C-alpha positions in Angstrom: -6.6 -25.9 -14.6 -9.8 -26.2 -12.4 -12.6 -23.6 -12.8 -12.0 -22.6 -9.3 -8.3 -21.9 -9.6 -9.2 -19.9 -13.0 -11.5 -17.9 -10.7 -9.0 -17.3 -8.2 -6.4 -16.5 -10.7 -8.7 -13.7 -12.2 -9.4 -12.4 -8.8 -5.8 -12.3 -7.9 -4.7 -10.4 -11.2 -7.4 -7.8 -10.8 -6.3 -7.2 -7.1 -2.7 -7.3 -8.3 -3.5 -4.4 -10.7 -5.5 -2.1 -8.3 -3.4 -2.5 -5.1 0.0 -1.2 -4.3 1.8 -4.0 -2.3 4.8 -3.4 -0.4 6.7 -6.4 -1.3 5.9 -8.1 -4.8 7.5 -11.4 -5.8 6.7 -12.7 -9.3 7.6 -16.0 -10.8 10.9 -16.3 -8.5 13.0 -19.1 -9.6 16.6 -20.1 -8.3 18.5 -22.9 -9.8 21.8 -24.1 -8.7 23.3 -26.3 -11.4 20.9 -29.2 -12.0 18.7 -28.3 -8.6 15.7 -26.0 -8.9 15.7 -24.8 -5.2 12.9 -22.5 -5.8 10.4 -22.8 -8.8 8.1 -19.7 -9.9 7.3 -18.5 -6.5 4.7 -15.6 -6.5 3.2 -13.8 -3.5 2.7 -10.3 -2.4 2.6 -8.6 1.1 0.7 -5.4 2.1 1.9 -2.7 4.4 1.1 -3.7 8.0 0.5 -7.3 7.2 2.1 -10.5 9.0 2.7 -12.9 6.1 4.2 -16.3 6.6 5.9 -18.7 4.1 5.4 -22.5 5.4 7.1 -25.6 4.2 9.2 -28.7 5.3 12.9 -28.5 5.7 14.6 -28.2 2.3 11.6 -26.7 0.6 13.4 -23.5 -0.4 12.2 -21.0 2.2 15.5 -19.6 3.2 16.5 -19.7 -0.7 13.7 -17.3 -1.3 14.7 -15.0 1.5 18.2 -15.0 0.3 16.9 -14.0 -3.0 14.8 -11.2 -1.9 17.4 -9.7 0.5 20.3 -9.8 -2.0 22.2 -12.7 -0.9 21.5 -14.6 -4.1 20.7 -13.3 -7.5 17.6 -15.1 -8.7 17.7 -17.1 -12.1 14.5 -15.7 -13.1 11.7 -13.6 -11.7 11.0 -10.1 -10.3 11.1 -8.7 -6.9 9.7 -5.2 -6.1 9.9 -3.4 -3.0 7.3 -0.5 -2.6 7.2 -0.6 -6.4 11.0 -0.5 -7.0 12.6 -3.4 -8.5 15.4 -4.9 -6.3 16.3 -8.3 -7.7 20.0 -8.5 -8.2 20.8 -5.7 -6.1 23.5 -6.0 -3.4 22.2 -6.8 0.3 23.5 -3.6 1.6 21.5 -1.6 -1.1 18.3 -3.5 -0.5 18.5 -2.8 3.2 18.9 1.0 2.5 15.9 0.8 0.4 14.0 -0.5 3.5 14.4 -4.3 3.8 15.9 -6.0 6.6 16.1 -9.7 7.6 17.1 -12.2 10.2 19.0 -15.5 9.6 17.9 -19.0 10.5 21.6 -19.4 12.0 22.2 -16.1 14.2 24.7 -13.9 12.7 25.7 -11.3 15.3 29.2 -9.8 15.8 29.6 -11.9 18.8 32.8 -10.3 20.1 31.2 -6.9 20.1 29.0 -5.5 22.5 25.2 -5.5 22.2 25.2 -1.6 21.6 28.0 -2.0 19.1 26.1 -4.4 17.1 23.2 -2.0 16.7 25.5 1.0 15.9 27.1 -0.9 13.3 23.7 -1.9 11.6 23.1 2.0 11.3 25.8 3.0 9.3 23.8 3.4 6.2 21.5 5.8 8.0 24.4 7.8 9.7 25.4 9.0 6.1 28.6 10.7 7.3 31.8 10.9 5.2 35.2 9.7 6.5 36.5 13.2 7.3 33.5 14.3 9.3 33.8 11.0 11.3 37.4 11.4 11.9 37.4 15.2 13.2 34.0 14.6 14.9 32.0 17.3 13.3 28.8 18.7 14.8 26.7 16.9 12.1 28.5 13.5 12.9 28.3 14.0 16.7 24.4 14.9 16.2 23.7 11.6 14.0 25.8 9.4 16.5 23.6 10.6 19.4 20.5 9.8 17.3 21.8 6.4 16.6 22.5 5.8 20.2 19.1 6.9 21.2 17.5 4.6 18.9 19.6 1.7 20.0 18.7 2.3 23.5 14.9 2.6 22.6 15.1 -0.8 20.9 17.2 -2.4 23.6 14.7 -1.2 26.1 11.7 -2.7 24.1 13.3 -6.0 23.7 14.4 -5.9 27.7 18.1 -6.0 26.9 18.9 -2.4 27.9 20.7 -3.7 31.0 23.0 -5.9 28.7 24.1 -2.8 26.6 27.8 -3.3 27.2 27.7 -7.1 27.4 29.3 -8.8 24.3 26.7 -10.3 22.3 28.2 -13.7 22.3 27.6 -13.9 26.1 23.9 -13.6 25.9 21.6 -16.5 26.3 20.4 -17.9 23.0 16.9 -16.4 23.2 18.5 -12.9 23.8 20.5 -13.2 20.8 17.4 -13.9 18.7 15.8 -10.7 20.0 19.1 -8.8 19.5 19.2 -9.7 15.9 15.5 -8.5 15.5 16.5 -5.0 17.3 19.6 -4.9 14.9 17.2 -5.1 12.0 14.7 -2.5 13.5 17.3 0.3 14.0 17.7 0.4 10.2 14.0 1.6 9.9 12.9 -1.2 7.6 9.6 -1.0 5.7 9.5 -4.8 5.7 11.2 -7.3 8.0 11.9 -10.9 7.0 12.3 -13.3 9.8 13.7 -16.7 9.0 12.5 -19.2 11.4 12.9 -16.7 14.4 11.7 -19.4 16.9 14.0 -21.9 16.0 15.6 -23.1 19.3 13.4 -21.2 21.6 11.6 -22.7 24.5 7.7 -22.1 24.6 7.9 -19.1 26.8 10.6 -17.4 24.8 8.4 -18.3 21.5 5.3 -16.9 23.2 7.2 -13.7 24.0 8.6 -13.3 20.5 5.2 -13.6 19.1 4.1 -10.6 21.3 6.9 -8.6 20.2 6.2 -9.4 16.5 
């Protein structure tokens, strides 16, 4: 180990103890049989920071995202969101704690409308029981109105308000990318993971996406 690396490591440890990171990943490893897809990955992200994981195809970037967001249970390592351990939790539980993510391959409900995609994403926040939903109680109607307003706000922000009742699968590819981000944002995330969000976009769409981020 070089003296420079030792110095950096000491600085890192000191900073780690004195800083409350929004996301902390320590020694994350993921093994599939004899294949080590991610090996002792460590990084941290501060509130308000734009942080990138960069690597060639097959390097394990999506595997790391899948471990953080609950689609995989990591073989070893710890993951904390705002100081709370989340490794091994189900994806819906991690989302409820404030983490949302997009996918390398778009995963919208393509047979549902743009609005319905955003409303479904907010079921964790609506927090209404079955009976209140069936009978349309005042509380259920109020929460549904809030969800509708939030959906409209984000659709306006990404330029898709005019497509609110169009099926998601009928949107252009770049618009579907934006809708997937909006679907994340309506869940009020503390942190947003974007898995190759510009994949398949043309230069102008990529420029617009960078501005949105």
